[in-house]
N, CA, C and O atoms as a printed pandas DataFrame, in Angstrom:
     atom_number atom_name residue_name chain_id  residue_number  x_coord  y_coord  z_coord
0              1         N          MET        A               1    0.841   -1.176    0.000
1              2        CA          MET        A               1    0.000    0.000    0.000
2              3         C          MET        A               1    0.886    1.238    0.000
3              4         O          MET        A               1    1.822    1.331    0.794
4              5         N          ALA        A               2    0.604    2.173   -0.866
5              6        CA          ALA        A               2    1.406    3.389   -0.975
6              7         C          ALA        A               2    1.054    4.361    0.141
7              8         O          ALA        A               2   -0.099    4.465    0.559
8              9         N          SER        A               3    2.073    5.067    0.612
9             10        CA          SER        A               3    1.842    6.061    1.653
10            11         C          SER        A               3    1.472    7.393    1.007
11            12         O          SER        A               3    1.786    7.642   -0.157
12            13         N          THR        A               4    0.801    8.243    1.780
13            14        CA          THR        A               4    0.407    9.544    1.240
14            15         C          THR        A               4    1.636   10.419    1.063
15            16         O          THR        A               4    2.532   10.399    1.907
16            17         N          PRO        A               5    1.695   11.185   -0.018
17            18        CA          PRO        A               5    2.842   12.065   -0.224
18            19         C          PRO        A               5    2.952   13.119    0.873
19            20         O          PRO        A               5    1.957   13.506    1.486
20            21         N          LYS        A               6    4.169   13.569    1.103
21            22        CA          LYS        A               6    4.430   14.537    2.167
22            23         C          LYS        A               6    3.662   15.836    1.957
23            24         O          LYS        A               6    3.193   16.443    2.920
24            25         N          SER        A               7    3.529   16.273    0.676
25            26        CA          SER        A               7    2.847   17.542    0.417
26            27         C          SER        A               7    1.363   17.465    0.749
27            28         O          SER        A               7    0.772   18.478    1.122
28            29         N          ILE        A               8    0.741   16.288    0.623
29            30        CA          ILE        A               8   -0.677   16.145    0.961
30            31         C          ILE        A               8   -0.839   16.050    2.473
31            32         O          ILE        A               8   -1.754   16.650    3.038
32            33         N          LYS        A               9    0.039   15.305    3.127
33            34        CA          LYS        A               9   -0.060   15.076    4.564
34            35         C          LYS        A               9    0.277   16.331    5.377
35            36         O          LYS        A               9   -0.460   16.694    6.293
36            37         N          LEU        A              10    1.393   16.993    5.038
37            38        CA          LEU        A              10    1.854   18.131    5.826
38            39         C          LEU        A              10    1.496   19.470    5.209
39            40         O          LEU        A              10    1.385   20.464    5.926
40            41         N          GLY        A              11    1.314   19.520    3.905
41            42        CA          GLY        A              11    1.042   20.764    3.210
42            43         C          GLY        A              11    2.199   21.120    2.286
43            44         O          GLY        A              11    3.259   20.497    2.338
44            45         N          SER        A              12    1.994   22.105    1.460
45            46        CA          SER        A              12    3.012   22.528    0.512
46            47         C          SER        A              12    4.055   23.391    1.210
47            48         O          SER        A              12    3.735   24.186    2.094
48            49         N          TYR        A              13    5.302   23.220    0.798
49            50        CA          TYR        A              13    6.422   23.966    1.364
50            51         C          TYR        A              13    6.348   25.418    0.910
51            52         O          TYR        A              13    6.159   25.682   -0.277
52            53         N          VAL        A              14    6.495   26.367    1.840
53            54        CA          VAL        A              14    6.480   27.790    1.512
54            55         C          VAL        A              14    7.884   28.361    1.630
55            56         O          VAL        A              14    8.422   28.891    0.658
56            57         N          ARG        A              15    8.484   28.258    2.818
57            58        CA          ARG        A              15    9.838   28.777    3.000
58            59         C          ARG        A              15   10.473   28.195    4.244
59            60         O          ARG        A              15    9.805   27.548    5.051
60            61         N          LYS        A              16   11.762   28.428    4.395
61            62        CA          LYS        A              16   12.519   27.934    5.529
62            63         C          LYS        A              16   13.000   29.125    6.353
63            64         O          LYS        A              16   13.481   30.116    5.803
64            65         N          VAL        A              17   12.868   29.021    7.671
65            66        CA          VAL        A              17   13.380   30.036    8.596
66            67         C          VAL        A              17   14.266   29.290    9.581
67            68         O          VAL        A              17   13.765   28.605   10.472
68            69         N          GLY        A              18   15.582   29.419    9.426
69            70        CA          GLY        A              18   16.511   28.645   10.261
70            71         C          GLY        A              18   16.342   27.173    9.935
71            72         O          GLY        A              18   16.498   26.773    8.782
72            73         N          TYR        A              19   16.025   26.362   10.936
73            74        CA          TYR        A              19   15.768   24.947   10.705
74            75         C          TYR        A              19   14.275   24.618   10.750
75            76         O          TYR        A              19   13.901   23.445   10.782
76            77         N          PHE        A              20   13.425   25.638   10.753
77            78        CA          PHE        A              20   11.981   25.443   10.711
78            79         C          PHE        A              20   11.464   25.600    9.287
79            80         O          PHE        A              20   12.010   26.382    8.508
80            81         N          ASP        A              21   10.416   24.862    8.946
81            82        CA          ASP        A              21    9.753   24.969    7.644
82            83         C          ASP        A              21    8.365   25.551    7.842
83            84         O          ASP        A              21    7.658   25.183    8.780
84            85         N          ILE        A              22    7.979   26.453    6.963
85            86        CA          ILE        A              22    6.609   26.966    6.949
86            87         C          ILE        A              22    5.895   26.253    5.814
87            88         O          ILE        A              22    6.338   26.304    4.667
88            89         N          ARG        A              23    4.797   25.591    6.129
89            90        CA          ARG        A              23    4.030   24.846    5.140
90            91         C          ARG        A              23    2.577   25.294    5.188
91            92         O          ARG        A              23    2.092   25.729    6.232
92            93         N          GLN        A              24    1.877   25.188    4.051
93            94        CA          GLN        A              24    0.465   25.573    4.011
94            95         C          GLN        A              24   -0.349   24.505    3.293
95            96         O          GLN        A              24    0.097   23.911    2.311
96            97         N          LYS        A              25   -1.552   24.279    3.808
97            98        CA          LYS        A              25   -2.533   23.403    3.167
98            99         C          LYS        A              25   -3.649   24.289    2.655
99           100         O          LYS        A              25   -4.232   25.067    3.410
100          101         N          ILE        A              26   -3.947   24.172    1.368
101          102        CA          ILE        A              26   -5.011   24.966    0.772
102          103         C          ILE        A              26   -6.156   24.039    0.406
103          104         O          ILE        A              26   -5.964   23.061   -0.316
104          105         N          THR        A              27   -7.351   24.347    0.904
105          106        CA          THR        A              27   -8.563   23.632    0.549
106          107         C          THR        A              27   -9.372   24.523   -0.373
107          108         O          THR        A              27   -9.786   25.614    0.020
108          109         N          GLN        A              28   -9.598   24.069   -1.594
109          110        CA          GLN        A              28  -10.330   24.861   -2.582
110          111         C          GLN        A              28  -11.823   24.855   -2.276
111          112         O          GLN        A              28  -12.332   23.856   -1.768
112          113         N          PRO        A              29  -12.547   25.945   -2.572
113          114        CA          PRO        A              29  -13.997   25.942   -2.404
114          115         C          PRO        A              29  -14.619   24.969   -3.398
115          116         O          PRO        A              29  -14.098   24.777   -4.497
116          117         N          ARG        A              30  -15.740   24.354   -3.007
117          118        CA          ARG        A              30  -16.376   23.378   -3.888
118          119         C          ARG        A              30  -17.890   23.504   -3.831
119          120         O          ARG        A              30  -18.450   24.062   -2.888
120          121         N          LYS        A              31  -18.536   22.976   -4.855
121          122        CA          LYS        A              31  -19.993   22.994   -4.925
122          123         C          LYS        A              31  -20.512   21.624   -4.540
123          124         O          LYS        A              31  -19.915   20.606   -4.892
124          125         N          LYS        A              32  -21.626   21.595   -3.816
125          126        CA          LYS        A              32  -22.209   20.350   -3.354
126          127         C          LYS        A              32  -23.723   20.474   -3.416
127          128         O          LYS        A              32  -24.267   21.546   -3.151
128          129         N          ARG        A              33  -24.396   19.415   -3.756
129          130        CA          ARG        A              33  -25.857   19.415   -3.768
130          131         C          ARG        A              33  -26.373   18.889   -2.425
131          132         O          ARG        A              33  -25.877   17.889   -1.907
132          133         N          ASN        A              34  -27.378   19.579   -1.868
133          134        CA          ASN        A              34  -27.965   19.111   -0.626
134          135         C          ASN        A              34  -29.092   18.117   -0.930
135          136         O          ASN        A              34  -29.285   17.742   -2.087
136          137         N          HIS        A              35  -29.829   17.691    0.088
137          138        CA          HIS        A              35  -30.871   16.677   -0.095
138          139         C          HIS        A              35  -32.057   17.181   -0.923
139          140         O          HIS        A              35  -32.832   16.372   -1.434
140          141         N          LYS        A              36  -32.211   18.498   -1.063
141          142        CA          LYS        A              36  -33.290   19.066   -1.879
142          143         C          LYS        A              36  -32.860   19.259   -3.334
143          144         O          LYS        A              36  -33.678   19.627   -4.176
144          145         N          GLY        A              37  -31.603   19.018   -3.630
145          146        CA          GLY        A              37  -31.099   19.201   -4.981
146          147         C          GLY        A              37  -30.556   20.594   -5.243
147          148         O          GLY        A              37  -30.148   20.897   -6.364
148          149         N          GLU        A              38  -30.544   21.440   -4.231
149          150        CA          GLU        A              38  -30.011   22.791   -4.394
150          151         C          GLU        A              38  -28.480   22.751   -4.278
151          152         O          GLU        A              38  -27.920   21.917   -3.567
152          153         N          ILE        A              39  -27.830   23.654   -4.981
153          154        CA          ILE        A              39  -26.373   23.706   -4.961
154          155         C          ILE        A              39  -25.903   24.602   -3.815
155          156         O          ILE        A              39  -26.320   25.754   -3.697
156          157         N          GLU        A              40  -25.026   24.047   -2.974
157          158        CA          GLU        A              40  -24.416   24.790   -1.876
158          159         C          GLU        A              40  -22.945   24.975   -2.199
159          160         O          GLU        A              40  -22.322   24.091   -2.787
160          161         N          ILE        A              41  -22.390   26.104   -1.825
161          162        CA          ILE        A              41  -20.973   26.342   -2.010
162          163         C          ILE        A              41  -20.296   26.251   -0.650
163          164         O          ILE        A              41  -20.623   26.993    0.276
164          165         N          ILE        A              42  -19.348   25.325   -0.548
165          166        CA          ILE        A              42  -18.584   25.149    0.682
166          167         C          ILE        A              42  -17.279   25.906    0.507
167          168         O          ILE        A              42  -16.522   25.636   -0.425
168          169         N          GLY        A              43  -17.014   26.841    1.385
169          170        CA          GLY        A              43  -15.849   27.724    1.257
170          171         C          GLY        A              43  -14.532   27.006    1.455
171          172         O          GLY        A              43  -14.470   25.977    2.128
172          173         N          GLY        A              44  -13.486   27.546    0.873
173          174        CA          GLY        A              44  -12.144   27.011    1.020
174          175         C          GLY        A              44  -11.449   27.594    2.242
175          176         O          GLY        A              44  -11.980   28.474    2.919
176          177         N          SER        A              45  -10.261   27.089    2.509
177          178        CA          SER        A              45   -9.510   27.581    3.653
178          179         C          SER        A              45   -8.014   27.414    3.400
179          180         O          SER        A              45   -7.596   26.643    2.537
180          181         N          VAL        A              46   -7.220   28.152    4.172
181          182        CA          VAL        A              46   -5.771   28.043    4.132
182          183         C          VAL        A              46   -5.303   27.811    5.561
183          184         O          VAL        A              46   -5.660   28.560    6.471
184          185         N          GLU        A              47   -4.500   26.769    5.752
185          186        CA          GLU        A              47   -3.968   26.446    7.070
186          187         C          GLU        A              47   -2.443   26.533    6.989
187          188         O          GLU        A              47   -1.821   25.780    6.240
188          189         N          ILE        A              48   -1.836   27.445    7.753
189          190        CA          ILE        A              48   -0.394   27.664    7.731
190          191         C          ILE        A              48    0.182   27.168    9.054
191          192         O          ILE        A              48   -0.254   27.583   10.128
192          193         N          ASN        A              49    1.180   26.265    8.961
193          194        CA          ASN        A              49    1.765   25.667   10.152
194          195         C          ASN        A              49    3.281   25.766   10.113
195          196         O          ASN        A              49    3.875   26.019    9.065
196          197         N          LEU        A              50    3.894   25.563   11.270
197          198        CA          LEU        A              50    5.338   25.605   11.426
198          199         C          LEU        A              50    5.817   24.193   11.769
199          200         O          LEU        A              50    5.271   23.555   12.669
200          201         N          PHE        A              51    6.838   23.702   11.054
201          202        CA          PHE        A              51    7.328   22.341   11.234
202          203         C          PHE        A              51    8.819   22.333   11.517
203          204         O          PHE        A              51    9.566   23.175   11.019
204          205         N          HIS        A              52    9.237   21.373   12.322
205          206        CA          HIS        A              52   10.653   21.058   12.520
206          207         C          HIS        A              52   10.817   19.627   12.027
207          208         O          HIS        A              52   10.495   18.673   12.734
208          209         N          GLY        A              53   11.327   19.490   10.792
209          210        CA          GLY        A              53   11.349   18.182   10.135
210          211         C          GLY        A              53    9.935   17.839    9.724
211          212         O          GLY        A              53    9.287   18.614    9.020
212          213         N          LYS        A              54    9.444   16.674   10.158
213          214        CA          LYS        A              54    8.058   16.330    9.848
214          215         C          LYS        A              54    7.141   16.507   11.057
215          216         O          LYS        A              54    5.993   16.062   11.039
216          217         N          ASN        A              55    7.643   17.154   12.102
217          218        CA          ASN        A              55    6.892   17.339   13.334
218          219         C          ASN        A              55    6.345   18.762   13.418
219          220         O          ASN        A              55    7.079   19.738   13.262
220          221         N          LYS        A              56    5.041   18.857   13.667
221          222        CA          LYS        A              56    4.386   20.157   13.767
222          223         C          LYS        A              56    4.766   20.822   15.086
223          224         O          LYS        A              56    4.611   20.236   16.157
224          225         N          VAL        A              57    5.266   22.058   14.994
225          226        CA          VAL        A              57    5.717   22.792   16.172
226          227         C          VAL        A              57    4.715   23.871   16.555
227          228         O          VAL        A              57    4.500   24.119   17.742
228          229         N          GLY        A              58    4.094   24.520   15.562
229          230        CA          GLY        A              58    3.163   25.597   15.864
230          231         C          GLY        A              58    2.159   25.790   14.756
231          232         O          GLY        A              58    2.373   25.367   13.620
232          233         N          GLY        A              59    1.057   26.434   15.100
233          234        CA          GLY        A              59    0.056   26.765   14.098
234          235         C          GLY        A              59   -1.311   26.322   14.547
235          236         O          GLY        A              59   -1.429   25.717   15.613
236          237         N          PRO        A              60   -2.316   26.584   13.810
237          238        CA          PRO        A              60   -2.368   27.291   12.529
238          239         C          PRO        A              60   -2.264   28.808   12.714
239          240         O          PRO        A              60   -2.714   29.357   13.720
240          241         N          TYR        A              61   -1.665   29.465   11.728
241          242        CA          TYR        A              61   -1.479   30.906   11.723
242          243         C          TYR        A              61   -2.347   31.524   10.635
243          244         O          TYR        A              61   -2.759   30.838    9.699
244          245         N          LYS        A              62   -2.623   32.812   10.757
245          246        CA          LYS        A              62   -3.441   33.521    9.772
246          247         C          LYS        A              62   -2.634   33.967    8.560
247          248         O          LYS        A              62   -3.195   34.118    7.475
248          249         N          SER        A              63   -1.316   34.184    8.722
249          250        CA          SER        A              63   -0.497   34.624    7.591
250          251         C          SER        A              63    0.898   34.028    7.704
251          252         O          SER        A              63    1.290   33.504    8.747
252          253         N          HIS        A              64    1.638   34.121    6.602
253          254        CA          HIS        A              64    3.009   33.622    6.592
254          255         C          HIS        A              64    3.907   34.458    7.494
255          256         O          HIS        A              64    4.849   33.941    8.094
256          257         N          MET        A              65    3.611   35.753    7.590
257          258        CA          MET        A              65    4.419   36.643    8.428
258          259         C          MET        A              65    4.291   36.280    9.910
259          260         O          MET        A              65    5.270   36.358   10.652
260          261         N          ASP        A              66    3.080   35.880   10.346
261          262        CA          ASP        A              66    2.896   35.442   11.735
262          263         C          ASP        A              66    3.719   34.190   12.022
263          264         O          ASP        A              66    4.339   34.076   13.078
264          265         N          ALA        A              67    3.720   33.257   11.079
265          266        CA          ALA        A              67    4.485   32.024   11.245
266          267         C          ALA        A              67    5.982   32.316   11.259
267          268         O          ALA        A              67    6.729   31.700   12.019
268          269         N          GLU        A              68    6.421   33.251   10.423
269          270        CA          GLU        A              68    7.837   33.609   10.377
270          271         C          GLU        A              68    8.281   34.277   11.674
271          272         O          GLU        A              68    9.384   34.021   12.157
272          273         N          THR        A              69    7.431   35.129   12.239
273          274        CA          THR        A              69    7.744   35.783   13.509
274          275         C          THR        A              69    7.864   34.759   14.631
275          276         O          THR        A              69    8.775   34.833   15.455
276          277         N          GLU        A              70    6.939   33.805   14.658
277          278        CA          GLU        A              70    6.975   32.760   15.682
278          279         C          GLU        A              70    8.225   31.888   15.519
279          280         O          GLU        A              70    8.828   31.482   16.512
280          281         N          ALA        A              71    8.613   31.601   14.284
281          282        CA          ALA        A              71    9.819   30.807   14.035
282          283         C          ALA        A              71   11.058   31.544   14.538
283          284         O          ALA        A              71   11.950   30.925   15.120
284          285         N          ASN        A              72   11.122   32.845   14.324
285          286        CA          ASN        A              72   12.265   33.626   14.816
286          287         C          ASN        A              72   12.320   33.646   16.337
287          288         O          ASN        A              72   13.404   33.615   16.921
288          289         N          VAL        A              73   11.149   33.699   16.987
289          290        CA          VAL        A              73   11.103   33.652   18.453
290          291         C          VAL        A              73   11.616   32.303   18.950
291          292         O          VAL        A              73   12.386   32.245   19.909
292          293         N          LEU        A              74   11.190   31.219   18.299
293          294        CA          LEU        A              74   11.636   29.884   18.696
294          295         C          LEU        A              74   13.126   29.688   18.417
295          296         O          LEU        A              74   13.810   28.997   19.172
296          297         N          LEU        A              75   13.630   30.289   17.343
297          298        CA          LEU        A              75   15.068   30.216   17.063
298          299         C          LEU        A              75   15.875   30.932   18.147
299          300         O          LEU        A              75   16.937   30.452   18.543
300          301         N          ASP        A              76   15.381   32.075   18.630
301          302        CA          ASP        A              76   16.067   32.797   19.697
302          303         C          ASP        A              76   16.109   31.978   20.983
303          304         O          ASP        A              76   17.074   32.049   21.743
304          305         N          LYS        A              77   15.045   31.194   21.220
305          306        CA          LYS        A              77   14.994   30.330   22.413
306          307         C          LYS        A              77   15.752   29.026   22.204
307          308         O          LYS        A              77   15.881   28.234   23.138
308          309         N          LYS        A              78   16.264   28.786   20.973
309          310        CA          LYS        A              78   16.967   27.544   20.604
310          311         C          LYS        A              78   16.079   26.318   20.825
311          312         O          LYS        A              78   16.519   25.302   21.363
312          313         N          PHE        A              79   14.822   26.439   20.399
313          314        CA          PHE        A              79   13.839   25.365   20.548
314          315         C          PHE        A              79   14.170   24.223   19.594
315          316         O          PHE        A              79   14.450   24.454   18.418
316          317         N          LYS        A              80   14.139   22.989   20.101
317          318        CA          LYS        A              80   14.283   21.789   19.276
318          319         C          LYS        A              80   13.126   20.867   19.631
319          320         O          LYS        A              80   12.768   20.728   20.800
320          321         N          TYR        A              81   12.543   20.236   18.613
321          322        CA          TYR        A              81   11.457   19.293   18.871
322          323         C          TYR        A              81   12.044   18.033   19.487
323          324         O          TYR        A              81   13.022   17.484   18.981
324          325         N          THR        A              82   11.449   17.582   20.567
325          326        CA          THR        A              82   11.855   16.310   21.182
326          327         C          THR        A              82   10.653   15.397   21.189
327          328         O          THR        A              82    9.541   15.809   21.521
328          329         N          LYS        A              83   10.887   14.155   20.820
329          330        CA          LYS        A              83    9.816   13.166   20.763
330          331         C          LYS        A              83    9.357   12.845   22.180
331          332         O          LYS        A              83   10.192   12.585   23.047
332          333         N          PRO        A              84    8.028   12.855   22.441
333          334        CA          PRO        A              84    7.550   12.558   23.790
334          335         C          PRO        A              84    7.804   11.090   24.165
335          336         O          PRO        A              84    7.695   10.202   23.319
336          337         N          LYS        A              85    8.135   10.850   25.408
337          338        CA          LYS        A              85    8.381    9.490   25.910
338          339         C          LYS        A              85    7.069    8.754   26.070
339          340         O          LYS        A              85    6.040    9.366   26.354
340          341         N          LYS        A              86    7.099    7.455   25.891
341          342        CA          LYS        A              86    5.874    6.639   26.050
342          343         C          LYS        A              86    5.653    6.280   27.481
343          344         O          LYS        A              86    4.678    5.601   27.804
């Protein structure tokens, strides 16, 4: 069985800030018919997150600039993702 591609699972790569990656998932608006046969429009969305490798560190953010600011704050604190113990 094939695994889901990284871009679908985590989102598309936007930019790198230090060792953090900013990625975004875009959901396009779509049309759907309800039970009466009328067409409804379901709105799209953008989800911007901050990753260290494949591990989500922060988000969702409203803009890329917010994510970049948070990444710079975490870089100043020398934050590294550590896997939680079982």
